[in-house]
PyMOL Python script that loads the backbone (N, CA, C, O; Angstrom):
from pymol import cmd

cmd.read_pdbstr("""\
ATOM      1  N   MET A   1      -8.580 -13.259 -12.774  1.00  0.00           N
ATOM      2  CA  MET A   1      -7.409 -12.703 -12.114  1.00  0.00           C
ATOM      3  C   MET A   1      -7.843 -11.609 -11.146  1.00  0.00           C
ATOM      4  O   MET A   1      -8.587 -10.699 -11.512  1.00  0.00           O
ATOM      5  N   ASN A   2      -7.374 -11.709  -9.915  1.00  0.00           N
ATOM      6  CA  ASN A   2      -7.651 -10.679  -8.926  1.00  0.00           C
ATOM      7  C   ASN A   2      -6.649  -9.551  -9.090  1.00  0.00           C
ATOM      8  O   ASN A   2      -5.451  -9.776  -9.258  1.00  0.00           O
ATOM      9  N   ARG A   3      -7.166  -8.343  -9.038  1.00  0.00           N
ATOM     10  CA  ARG A   3      -6.272  -7.192  -9.103  1.00  0.00           C
ATOM     11  C   ARG A   3      -6.423  -6.420  -7.811  1.00  0.00           C
ATOM     12  O   ARG A   3      -7.415  -6.572  -7.098  1.00  0.00           O
ATOM     13  N   LEU A   4      -5.459  -5.608  -7.517  1.00  0.00           N
ATOM     14  CA  LEU A   4      -5.496  -4.810  -6.310  1.00  0.00           C
ATOM     15  C   LEU A   4      -6.492  -3.675  -6.482  1.00  0.00           C
ATOM     16  O   LEU A   4      -6.464  -2.956  -7.481  1.00  0.00           O
ATOM     17  N   ARG A   5      -7.368  -3.519  -5.502  1.00  0.00           N
ATOM     18  CA  ARG A   5      -8.398  -2.473  -5.538  1.00  0.00           C
ATOM     19  C   ARG A   5      -8.290  -1.641  -4.267  1.00  0.00           C
ATOM     20  O   ARG A   5      -7.807  -2.113  -3.238  1.00  0.00           O
ATOM     21  N   ARG A   6      -8.749  -0.388  -4.358  1.00  0.00           N
ATOM     22  CA  ARG A   6      -8.727   0.494  -3.191  1.00  0.00           C
ATOM     23  C   ARG A   6     -10.164   0.758  -2.750  1.00  0.00           C
ATOM     24  O   ARG A   6     -11.048   1.009  -3.570  1.00  0.00           O
ATOM     25  N   TYR A   7     -10.375   0.694  -1.437  1.00  0.00           N
ATOM     26  CA  TYR A   7     -11.680   0.940  -0.837  1.00  0.00           C
ATOM     27  C   TYR A   7     -11.536   2.007   0.241  1.00  0.00           C
ATOM     28  O   TYR A   7     -10.562   2.015   0.992  1.00  0.00           O
ATOM     29  N   HIS A   8     -12.511   2.903   0.309  1.00  0.00           N
ATOM     30  CA  HIS A   8     -12.560   3.908   1.360  1.00  0.00           C
ATOM     31  C   HIS A   8     -13.617   3.492   2.367  1.00  0.00           C
ATOM     32  O   HIS A   8     -14.695   3.028   1.997  1.00  0.00           O
ATOM     33  N   GLU A   9     -13.297   3.663   3.641  1.00  0.00           N
ATOM     34  CA  GLU A   9     -14.255   3.349   4.689  1.00  0.00           C
ATOM     35  C   GLU A   9     -15.383   4.375   4.652  1.00  0.00           C
ATOM     36  O   GLU A   9     -15.134   5.580   4.606  1.00  0.00           O
ATOM     37  N   LYS A  10     -16.619   3.895   4.672  1.00  0.00           N
ATOM     38  CA  LYS A  10     -17.765   4.802   4.689  1.00  0.00           C
ATOM     39  C   LYS A  10     -17.935   5.347   6.100  1.00  0.00           C
ATOM     40  O   LYS A  10     -17.916   4.595   7.075  1.00  0.00           O
ATOM     41  N   VAL A  11     -18.102   6.668   6.197  1.00  0.00           N
ATOM     42  CA  VAL A  11     -18.266   7.337   7.480  1.00  0.00           C
ATOM     43  C   VAL A  11     -19.473   8.264   7.398  1.00  0.00           C
ATOM     44  O   VAL A  11     -19.984   8.521   6.307  1.00  0.00           O
ATOM     45  N   PRO A  12     -19.937   8.773   8.556  1.00  0.00           N
ATOM     46  CA  PRO A  12     -21.080   9.694   8.523  1.00  0.00           C
ATOM     47  C   PRO A  12     -20.813  10.895   7.610  1.00  0.00           C
ATOM     48  O   PRO A  12     -19.672  11.321   7.435  1.00  0.00           O
ATOM     49  N   HIS A  13     -21.877  11.417   7.044  1.00  0.00           N
ATOM     50  CA  HIS A  13     -21.791  12.536   6.109  1.00  0.00           C
ATOM     51  C   HIS A  13     -20.999  13.700   6.713  1.00  0.00           C
ATOM     52  O   HIS A  13     -21.206  14.069   7.869  1.00  0.00           O
ATOM     53  N   GLY A  14     -20.107  14.260   5.931  1.00  0.00           N
ATOM     54  CA  GLY A  14     -19.338  15.428   6.352  1.00  0.00           C
ATOM     55  C   GLY A  14     -17.997  15.109   6.981  1.00  0.00           C
ATOM     56  O   GLY A  14     -17.192  16.013   7.204  1.00  0.00           O
ATOM     57  N   GLU A  15     -17.743  13.857   7.270  1.00  0.00           N
ATOM     58  CA  GLU A  15     -16.465  13.471   7.854  1.00  0.00           C
ATOM     59  C   GLU A  15     -15.603  12.791   6.794  1.00  0.00           C
ATOM     60  O   GLU A  15     -16.124  12.041   5.968  1.00  0.00           O
ATOM     61  N   PRO A  16     -14.287  13.042   6.804  1.00  0.00           N
ATOM     62  CA  PRO A  16     -13.415  12.354   5.846  1.00  0.00           C
ATOM     63  C   PRO A  16     -13.240  10.886   6.238  1.00  0.00           C
ATOM     64  O   PRO A  16     -13.360  10.546   7.415  1.00  0.00           O
ATOM     65  N   PRO A  17     -12.958  10.013   5.266  1.00  0.00           N
ATOM     66  CA  PRO A  17     -12.750   8.601   5.600  1.00  0.00           C
ATOM     67  C   PRO A  17     -11.559   8.445   6.541  1.00  0.00           C
ATOM     68  O   PRO A  17     -10.546   9.128   6.385  1.00  0.00           O
ATOM     69  N   ALA A  18     -11.680   7.556   7.506  1.00  0.00           N
ATOM     70  CA  ALA A  18     -10.619   7.333   8.481  1.00  0.00           C
ATOM     71  C   ALA A  18      -9.583   6.319   7.988  1.00  0.00           C
ATOM     72  O   ALA A  18      -8.406   6.396   8.338  1.00  0.00           O
ATOM     73  N   ARG A  19     -10.045   5.368   7.167  1.00  0.00           N
ATOM     74  CA  ARG A  19      -9.131   4.321   6.693  1.00  0.00           C
ATOM     75  C   ARG A  19      -9.340   4.061   5.209  1.00  0.00           C
ATOM     76  O   ARG A  19     -10.414   4.283   4.651  1.00  0.00           O
ATOM     77  N   VAL A  20      -8.273   3.585   4.605  1.00  0.00           N
ATOM     78  CA  VAL A  20      -8.308   3.132   3.217  1.00  0.00           C
ATOM     79  C   VAL A  20      -7.817   1.691   3.234  1.00  0.00           C
ATOM     80  O   VAL A  20      -6.836   1.373   3.905  1.00  0.00           O
ATOM     81  N   ALA A  21      -8.494   0.830   2.503  1.00  0.00           N
ATOM     82  CA  ALA A  21      -8.085  -0.574   2.413  1.00  0.00           C
ATOM     83  C   ALA A  21      -7.689  -0.881   0.979  1.00  0.00           C
ATOM     84  O   ALA A  21      -8.355  -0.470   0.030  1.00  0.00           O
ATOM     85  N   TYR A  22      -6.601  -1.605   0.842  1.00  0.00           N
ATOM     86  CA  TYR A  22      -6.163  -2.125  -0.449  1.00  0.00           C
ATOM     87  C   TYR A  22      -6.385  -3.625  -0.376  1.00  0.00           C
ATOM     88  O   TYR A  22      -5.837  -4.296   0.499  1.00  0.00           O
ATOM     89  N   ALA A  23      -7.179  -4.147  -1.281  1.00  0.00           N
ATOM     90  CA  ALA A  23      -7.550  -5.563  -1.183  1.00  0.00           C
ATOM     91  C   ALA A  23      -7.617  -6.210  -2.561  1.00  0.00           C
ATOM     92  O   ALA A  23      -7.832  -5.545  -3.575  1.00  0.00           O
ATOM     93  N   THR A  24      -7.429  -7.519  -2.566  1.00  0.00           N
ATOM     94  CA  THR A  24      -7.522  -8.279  -3.812  1.00  0.00           C
ATOM     95  C   THR A  24      -8.949  -8.722  -4.093  1.00  0.00           C
ATOM     96  O   THR A  24      -9.278  -9.094  -5.219  1.00  0.00           O
ATOM     97  N   SER A  25      -9.811  -8.681  -3.055  1.00  0.00           N
ATOM     98  CA  SER A  25     -11.224  -9.004  -3.250  1.00  0.00           C
ATOM     99  C   SER A  25     -12.049  -8.347  -2.148  1.00  0.00           C
ATOM    100  O   SER A  25     -11.529  -8.032  -1.078  1.00  0.00           O
ATOM    101  N   ARG A  26     -13.309  -8.147  -2.411  1.00  0.00           N
ATOM    102  CA  ARG A  26     -14.199  -7.537  -1.418  1.00  0.00           C
ATOM    103  C   ARG A  26     -14.311  -8.426  -0.179  1.00  0.00           C
ATOM    104  O   ARG A  26     -14.457  -7.914   0.931  1.00  0.00           O
ATOM    105  N   ALA A  27     -14.245  -9.725  -0.347  1.00  0.00           N
ATOM    106  CA  ALA A  27     -14.368 -10.659   0.778  1.00  0.00           C
ATOM    107  C   ALA A  27     -13.211 -10.519   1.778  1.00  0.00           C
ATOM    108  O   ALA A  27     -13.359 -10.886   2.944  1.00  0.00           O
ATOM    109  N   ALA A  28     -12.083 -10.003   1.342  1.00  0.00           N
ATOM    110  CA  ALA A  28     -10.913  -9.867   2.211  1.00  0.00           C
ATOM    111  C   ALA A  28     -10.940  -8.598   3.063  1.00  0.00           C
ATOM    112  O   ALA A  28     -10.080  -8.421   3.925  1.00  0.00           O
ATOM    113  N   LEU A  29     -11.911  -7.718   2.835  1.00  0.00           N
ATOM    114  CA  LEU A  29     -11.973  -6.461   3.574  1.00  0.00           C
ATOM    115  C   LEU A  29     -12.264  -6.709   5.050  1.00  0.00           C
ATOM    116  O   LEU A  29     -12.936  -7.683   5.391  1.00  0.00           O
ATOM    117  N   PRO A  30     -11.766  -5.836   5.934  1.00  0.00           N
ATOM    118  CA  PRO A  30     -12.046  -5.988   7.366  1.00  0.00           C
ATOM    119  C   PRO A  30     -13.543  -5.940   7.653  1.00  0.00           C
ATOM    120  O   PRO A  30     -14.281  -5.153   7.060  1.00  0.00           O
ATOM    121  N   LYS A  31     -13.966  -6.782   8.556  1.00  0.00           N
ATOM    122  CA  LYS A  31     -15.379  -6.846   8.940  1.00  0.00           C
ATOM    123  C   LYS A  31     -15.696  -5.712   9.917  1.00  0.00           C
ATOM    124  O   LYS A  31     -14.797  -5.168  10.559  1.00  0.00           O
ATOM    125  N   GLY A  32     -16.959  -5.368  10.023  1.00  0.00           N
ATOM    126  CA  GLY A  32     -17.391  -4.362  10.975  1.00  0.00           C
ATOM    127  C   GLY A  32     -17.397  -2.948  10.433  1.00  0.00           C
ATOM    128  O   GLY A  32     -17.667  -2.008  11.181  1.00  0.00           O
ATOM    129  N   ALA A  33     -17.110  -2.771   9.167  1.00  0.00           N
ATOM    130  CA  ALA A  33     -17.130  -1.443   8.542  1.00  0.00           C
ATOM    131  C   ALA A  33     -17.735  -1.579   7.159  1.00  0.00           C
ATOM    132  O   ALA A  33     -17.735  -2.659   6.569  1.00  0.00           O
ATOM    133  N   GLU A  34     -18.248  -0.479   6.652  1.00  0.00           N
ATOM    134  CA  GLU A  34     -18.750  -0.464   5.280  1.00  0.00           C
ATOM    135  C   GLU A  34     -17.672   0.159   4.408  1.00  0.00           C
ATOM    136  O   GLU A  34     -17.031   1.137   4.793  1.00  0.00           O
ATOM    137  N   TRP A  35     -17.482  -0.420   3.231  1.00  0.00           N
ATOM    138  CA  TRP A  35     -16.421   0.020   2.336  1.00  0.00           C
ATOM    139  C   TRP A  35     -16.988   0.368   0.964  1.00  0.00           C
ATOM    140  O   TRP A  35     -17.873  -0.317   0.451  1.00  0.00           O
ATOM    141  N   ALA A  36     -16.464   1.441   0.379  1.00  0.00           N
ATOM    142  CA  ALA A  36     -16.855   1.861  -0.963  1.00  0.00           C
ATOM    143  C   ALA A  36     -15.625   1.767  -1.867  1.00  0.00           C
ATOM    144  O   ALA A  36     -14.567   2.310  -1.548  1.00  0.00           O
ATOM    145  N   GLU A  37     -15.772   1.079  -2.984  1.00  0.00           N
ATOM    146  CA  GLU A  37     -14.645   0.918  -3.905  1.00  0.00           C
ATOM    147  C   GLU A  37     -14.355   2.219  -4.641  1.00  0.00           C
ATOM    148  O   GLU A  37     -15.270   2.916  -5.080  1.00  0.00           O
ATOM    149  N   ASP A  38     -13.077   2.536  -4.769  1.00  0.00           N
ATOM    150  CA  ASP A  38     -12.625   3.683  -5.553  1.00  0.00           C
ATOM    151  C   ASP A  38     -12.413   3.174  -6.979  1.00  0.00           C
ATOM    152  O   ASP A  38     -11.373   2.591  -7.286  1.00  0.00           O
ATOM    153  N   VAL A  39     -13.394   3.394  -7.842  1.00  0.00           N
ATOM    154  CA  VAL A  39     -13.343   2.844  -9.196  1.00  0.00           C
ATOM    155  C   VAL A  39     -12.333   3.572 -10.083  1.00  0.00           C
ATOM    156  O   VAL A  39     -12.008   3.087 -11.167  1.00  0.00           O
ATOM    157  N   THR A  40     -11.835   4.722  -9.644  1.00  0.00           N
ATOM    158  CA  THR A  40     -10.837   5.461 -10.427  1.00  0.00           C
ATOM    159  C   THR A  40      -9.416   5.039 -10.083  1.00  0.00           C
ATOM    160  O   THR A  40      -8.464   5.519 -10.699  1.00  0.00           O
ATOM    161  N   PHE A  41      -9.257   4.147  -9.108  1.00  0.00           N
ATOM    162  CA  PHE A  41      -7.932   3.740  -8.623  1.00  0.00           C
ATOM    163  C   PHE A  41      -7.144   2.994  -9.689  1.00  0.00           C
ATOM    164  O   PHE A  41      -7.655   2.090 -10.350  1.00  0.00           O
ATOM    165  N   ASN A  42      -5.881   3.397  -9.840  1.00  0.00           N
ATOM    166  CA  ASN A  42      -4.937   2.721 -10.713  1.00  0.00           C
ATOM    167  C   ASN A  42      -3.689   2.473  -9.881  1.00  0.00           C
ATOM    168  O   ASN A  42      -2.996   3.421  -9.512  1.00  0.00           O
ATOM    169  N   ALA A  43      -3.393   1.218  -9.580  1.00  0.00           N
ATOM    170  CA  ALA A  43      -2.281   0.867  -8.696  1.00  0.00           C
ATOM    171  C   ALA A  43      -0.943   1.400  -9.202  1.00  0.00           C
ATOM    172  O   ALA A  43      -0.125   1.865  -8.409  1.00  0.00           O
ATOM    173  N   GLY A  44      -0.715   1.339 -10.489  1.00  0.00           N
ATOM    174  CA  GLY A  44       0.539   1.824 -11.059  1.00  0.00           C
ATOM    175  C   GLY A  44       0.718   3.316 -10.882  1.00  0.00           C
ATOM    176  O   GLY A  44       1.788   3.774 -10.480  1.00  0.00           O
ATOM    177  N   ASP A  45      -0.318   4.075 -11.177  1.00  0.00           N
ATOM    178  CA  ASP A  45      -0.242   5.527 -11.019  1.00  0.00           C
ATOM    179  C   ASP A  45      -0.065   5.912  -9.552  1.00  0.00           C
ATOM    180  O   ASP A  45       0.698   6.825  -9.236  1.00  0.00           O
ATOM    181  N   ALA A  46      -0.763   5.222  -8.660  1.00  0.00           N
ATOM    182  CA  ALA A  46      -0.699   5.545  -7.235  1.00  0.00           C
ATOM    183  C   ALA A  46       0.691   5.307  -6.662  1.00  0.00           C
ATOM    184  O   ALA A  46       1.172   6.106  -5.859  1.00  0.00           O
ATOM    185  N   ILE A  47       1.339   4.224  -7.061  1.00  0.00           N
ATOM    186  CA  ILE A  47       2.673   3.928  -6.513  1.00  0.00           C
ATOM    187  C   ILE A  47       3.728   4.884  -7.072  1.00  0.00           C
ATOM    188  O   ILE A  47       4.729   5.160  -6.410  1.00  0.00           O
ATOM    189  N   LEU A  48       3.509   5.382  -8.273  1.00  0.00           N
ATOM    190  CA  LEU A  48       4.427   6.386  -8.810  1.00  0.00           C
ATOM    191  C   LEU A  48       4.310   7.694  -8.039  1.00  0.00           C
ATOM    192  O   LEU A  48       5.299   8.405  -7.861  1.00  0.00           O
ATOM    193  N   THR A  49       3.110   8.010  -7.584  1.00  0.00           N
ATOM    194  CA  THR A  49       2.880   9.216  -6.802  1.00  0.00           C
ATOM    195  C   THR A  49       3.383   9.059  -5.372  1.00  0.00           C
ATOM    196  O   THR A  49       3.907  10.010  -4.793  1.00  0.00           O
ATOM    197  N   ASP A  50       3.230   7.864  -4.795  1.00  0.00           N
ATOM    198  CA  ASP A  50       3.624   7.601  -3.411  1.00  0.00           C
ATOM    199  C   ASP A  50       4.354   6.260  -3.324  1.00  0.00           C
ATOM    200  O   ASP A  50       3.721   5.223  -3.124  1.00  0.00           O
ATOM    201  N   PRO A  51       5.696   6.273  -3.475  1.00  0.00           N
ATOM    202  CA  PRO A  51       6.458   5.015  -3.444  1.00  0.00           C
ATOM    203  C   PRO A  51       6.337   4.246  -2.126  1.00  0.00           C
ATOM    204  O   PRO A  51       6.644   3.054  -2.090  1.00  0.00           O
ATOM    205  N   LEU A  52       5.904   4.889  -1.053  1.00  0.00           N
ATOM    206  CA  LEU A  52       5.741   4.194   0.228  1.00  0.00           C
ATOM    207  C   LEU A  52       4.613   3.172   0.189  1.00  0.00           C
ATOM    208  O   LEU A  52       4.504   2.336   1.086  1.00  0.00           O
ATOM    209  N   LEU A  53       3.777   3.232  -0.836  1.00  0.00           N
ATOM    210  CA  LEU A  53       2.698   2.250  -0.986  1.00  0.00           C
ATOM    211  C   LEU A  53       3.230   0.858  -1.308  1.00  0.00           C
ATOM    212  O   LEU A  53       2.488  -0.120  -1.223  1.00  0.00           O
ATOM    213  N   LYS A  54       4.494   0.757  -1.674  1.00  0.00           N
ATOM    214  CA  LYS A  54       5.074  -0.547  -2.023  1.00  0.00           C
ATOM    215  C   LYS A  54       4.863  -1.567  -0.900  1.00  0.00           C
ATOM    216  O   LYS A  54       4.462  -2.701  -1.161  1.00  0.00           O
ATOM    217  N   ASP A  55       5.129  -1.173   0.336  1.00  0.00           N
ATOM    218  CA  ASP A  55       4.957  -2.090   1.462  1.00  0.00           C
ATOM    219  C   ASP A  55       3.487  -2.426   1.705  1.00  0.00           C
ATOM    220  O   ASP A  55       3.156  -3.552   2.078  1.00  0.00           O
ATOM    221  N   VAL A  56       2.615  -1.455   1.494  1.00  0.00           N
ATOM    222  CA  VAL A  56       1.175  -1.687   1.654  1.00  0.00           C
ATOM    223  C   VAL A  56       0.695  -2.670   0.599  1.00  0.00           C
ATOM    224  O   VAL A  56      -0.047  -3.602   0.909  1.00  0.00           O
ATOM    225  N   TYR A  57       1.112  -2.469  -0.642  1.00  0.00           N
ATOM    226  CA  TYR A  57       0.740  -3.384  -1.730  1.00  0.00           C
ATOM    227  C   TYR A  57       1.224  -4.797  -1.431  1.00  0.00           C
ATOM    228  O   TYR A  57       0.495  -5.768  -1.634  1.00  0.00           O
ATOM    229  N   LYS A  58       2.458  -4.904  -0.949  1.00  0.00           N
ATOM    230  CA  LYS A  58       3.032  -6.220  -0.666  1.00  0.00           C
ATOM    231  C   LYS A  58       2.193  -6.956   0.378  1.00  0.00           C
ATOM    232  O   LYS A  58       1.883  -8.136   0.215  1.00  0.00           O
ATOM    233  N   GLU A  59       1.827  -6.249   1.454  1.00  0.00           N
ATOM    234  CA  GLU A  59       0.995  -6.868   2.494  1.00  0.00           C
ATOM    235  C   GLU A  59      -0.375  -7.261   1.944  1.00  0.00           C
ATOM    236  O   GLU A  59      -0.889  -8.335   2.256  1.00  0.00           O
ATOM    237  N   ALA A  60      -0.959  -6.395   1.131  1.00  0.00           N
ATOM    238  CA  ALA A  60      -2.276  -6.682   0.562  1.00  0.00           C
ATOM    239  C   ALA A  60      -2.233  -7.911  -0.337  1.00  0.00           C
ATOM    240  O   ALA A  60      -3.152  -8.730  -0.315  1.00  0.00           O
ATOM    241  N   ILE A  61      -1.190  -8.041  -1.114  1.00  0.00           N
ATOM    242  CA  ILE A  61      -1.070  -9.192  -2.010  1.00  0.00           C
ATOM    243  C   ILE A  61      -0.833 -10.478  -1.220  1.00  0.00           C
ATOM    244  O   ILE A  61      -1.404 -11.521  -1.540  1.00  0.00           O
ATOM    245  N   LEU A  62       0.006 -10.402  -0.191  1.00  0.00           N
ATOM    246  CA  LEU A  62       0.311 -11.593   0.596  1.00  0.00           C
ATOM    247  C   LEU A  62      -0.844 -12.020   1.502  1.00  0.00           C
ATOM    248  O   LEU A  62      -1.105 -13.214   1.651  1.00  0.00           O
ATOM    249  N   LYS A  63      -1.538 -11.049   2.108  1.00  0.00           N
ATOM    250  CA  LYS A  63      -2.584 -11.366   3.085  1.00  0.00           C
ATOM    251  C   LYS A  63      -3.997 -11.180   2.551  1.00  0.00           C
ATOM    252  O   LYS A  63      -4.963 -11.575   3.205  1.00  0.00           O
ATOM    253  N   GLY A  64      -4.129 -10.579   1.363  1.00  0.00           N
ATOM    254  CA  GLY A  64      -5.447 -10.345   0.795  1.00  0.00           C
ATOM    255  C   GLY A  64      -5.961  -8.942   1.038  1.00  0.00           C
ATOM    256  O   GLY A  64      -6.797  -8.447   0.283  1.00  0.00           O
ATOM    257  N   CYS A  65      -5.460  -8.280   2.107  1.00  0.00           N
ATOM    258  CA  CYS A  65      -5.929  -6.931   2.412  1.00  0.00           C
ATOM    259  C   CYS A  65      -4.920  -6.228   3.323  1.00  0.00           C
ATOM    260  O   CYS A  65      -4.291  -6.851   4.178  1.00  0.00           O
ATOM    261  N   ALA A  66      -4.784  -4.931   3.120  1.00  0.00           N
ATOM    262  CA  ALA A  66      -3.980  -4.081   4.002  1.00  0.00           C
ATOM    263  C   ALA A  66      -4.721  -2.765   4.169  1.00  0.00           C
ATOM    264  O   ALA A  66      -5.243  -2.213   3.200  1.00  0.00           O
ATOM    265  N   THR A  67      -4.768  -2.264   5.394  1.00  0.00           N
ATOM    266  CA  THR A  67      -5.447  -0.997   5.629  1.00  0.00           C
ATOM    267  C   THR A  67      -4.438   0.051   6.094  1.00  0.00           C
ATOM    268  O   THR A  67      -3.446  -0.268   6.749  1.00  0.00           O
ATOM    269  N   VAL A  68      -4.709   1.292   5.746  1.00  0.00           N
ATOM    270  CA  VAL A  68      -3.896   2.408   6.201  1.00  0.00           C
ATOM    271  C   VAL A  68      -4.832   3.481   6.740  1.00  0.00           C
ATOM    272  O   VAL A  68      -5.960   3.633   6.272  1.00  0.00           O
ATOM    273  N   THR A  69      -4.348   4.218   7.726  1.00  0.00           N
ATOM    274  CA  THR A  69      -5.116   5.315   8.303  1.00  0.00           C
ATOM    275  C   THR A  69      -4.842   6.571   7.492  1.00  0.00           C
ATOM    276  O   THR A  69      -3.692   6.885   7.186  1.00  0.00           O
ATOM    277  N   VAL A  70      -5.897   7.281   7.151  1.00  0.00           N
ATOM    278  CA  VAL A  70      -5.764   8.507   6.386  1.00  0.00           C
ATOM    279  C   VAL A  70      -5.370   9.617   7.337  1.00  0.00           C
ATOM    280  O   VAL A  70      -5.938   9.765   8.419  1.00  0.00           O
ATOM    281  N   LYS A  71      -4.388  10.393   6.912  1.00  0.00           N
ATOM    282  CA  LYS A  71      -3.903  11.507   7.750  1.00  0.00           C
ATOM    283  C   LYS A  71      -4.699  12.750   7.515  1.00  0.00           C
ATOM    284  O   LYS A  71      -4.430  13.781   8.132  1.00  0.00           O
TER     285      LYS A  71
END
""", "prot")
cmd.dss("prot")
cmd.show_as("cartoon", "prot")
cmd.util.cbc("prot")
cmd.orient("prot")
């Protein structure tokens, strides 16, 4: 069973990640960037903290991956 996972875009040392990807598998991640999995991610806890993630989760489940820009 594939579960939703969160990945942070790897960037040069000292810079914050520019994008976060929610994906059902590593193969679905956008090409051209390096991604590090957030092993502490819990989809249920995250959506309770930020209900706006509902639309992001929906896109990730339907398309395999959804990315958001970190503010």
